[in-house]
N, C-alpha and C positions, 0 to 999 in steps of 0.2 A: 550576452552570453550568460551576464549575472541575473537578467532577468529570468533566463529559462530557469538556471539552477536556482534559484530564491521561488518559482513557480513548483520545481520539483520538489523540494525541501518544503514548502507548505501542504504539497500533496501527500507526502509522509506524515508530516505532524497532523493532517486533518485523519488520515487512515488510523491512526496511533489513538486519538484522541477519540475515534468512535468506537475502535475496539475496546477503550478501556470505561468507555458508557457501559458497556454490553457484558465487562467482565466482573462489575461492581452490582448487577442486576440480579437482585435476588430470587426473583421469579425464577431465573433460570438455573438450572442444574450446573453442579460444581463442576461436572465433565465439562458443561459447554461453558462457562467462566473460566475454567484455567487456557481452556484455548483461547479465548478472546485474550485473555491475561497477556499469554505467549506472543501472539501476534501484535498488541498495542508495544509490548517490551521491543519487538523486532523492527515493528515502523518507526518509531523512536530512534533506535538504530540507526535506521537507513538514514531518517535524518541527519544524525548527527554524521554520517559518514557524507553527505551531500554538503553539508555545513563546511565541513573542512575543504572542500573543493570551492566553496564559494570562497574561501579565506585564502585560495590559491591566485596569482597575478594571471590576467588576461592573456597575457603572452607565453605564459607558461602551459596552458591549456593547448595550445594549437589544434582549435577547434575545427572542425569542417562546418560551412553553414549550410548545412542541409538539414536540420531538425524542424519538424512542423509544428509551429507554434500552436498551430490549431487542434493540434490531439492533443498537446500539453494541457492548452486553456480547456478543452472538453473534459478530459482527465479530471483538470481540478475543479470545475461545474460539478460533475459526479459525485468526487469528493467531498464536497460541499452539501449537496446533498444529503447525501448519506449519513453525514456527520447532524446534518438539519432533524431530519427523521429521527436518529437517533437520541438526541437529544432531547426533542420533544415528546419522546417516549411511545408504550404503547405498541410495540413491536415484537412481537414473541421469539422465542428463541430460532425456531425453524426458520422464521421470515429473516430474521438477522443474520443466519449462517448463509443462507441464499443470497441475500444482499451482498455480503461479503465474497462470497465465490465470485461473482459479476465481477465486482469491483476488482478481486486482485487478477481475474483473466484480462481485466482492460490494463492494469497494471504491467502485468508479463509484456503483453502485446507494444506497450509502450517504452519498456526496459529493452524489449528484444529492437526495437527501432532504433533507441538510443544508443544500443552498443553498436551497431552498424555503421553508426553515421559520425564516432569519431575517429581522430586519427592517434591520438593519444592514449596512449597503452593503458595510463590510469583511469581514465575515464570507460573506454569500453570496458576494463576487468571490474570496473565498481556496475555499471548496468548491467552487466551479465552476472555477476554476483547476487545484486536485487532479483533481478529476474529470476534466478535459481532459488533465491530463498521465497519469493512471492510464489512459484509453484508449490514450494514446501508447504506454504499457505493454504493453498488450493487444496493438497492432497488431505493437511489437516482437518480442513472445514468439511471434505465431502466426507472423510471417516468418523467425524463429529456426527454429522448429519446423519450417516446408517446408525450410528449407535445411538442416537437420540431416536429414528422411527423406530427401532425395534423395542425401544424402553415405551414408545406412546402406543403400543401394540395391546 
């Protein structure tokens, strides 16, 4: 269980770092950087919530062992690749937002699955909250994309 939570924590940290790279990219319009800054803060907050759970004893977590480690592994790989591309640079703001939407959609799917797999209400609530916040990220990114495309006409 600690390995699972560690992977979840690392995914959130990678997302936060990736968004932070975009938030400081001066070639992006301020409005786009602001969205990425908010998302970065949210992802680091998600990591803190998971970190608190990592400090809980396993017996207190009362977990059902049905979590797909493969989905978590694939999500972590996706987050690592996204961070690598962001760190390497050269991603324009439209592509950054599109890639972020794809990553957030993957996060939503994983959080939904996770929220259904736990018998512990604390874990169920956490993953349901993360899913809701990631859906808000998708909405914010899509709104920013629409704004950006209008500006580029």
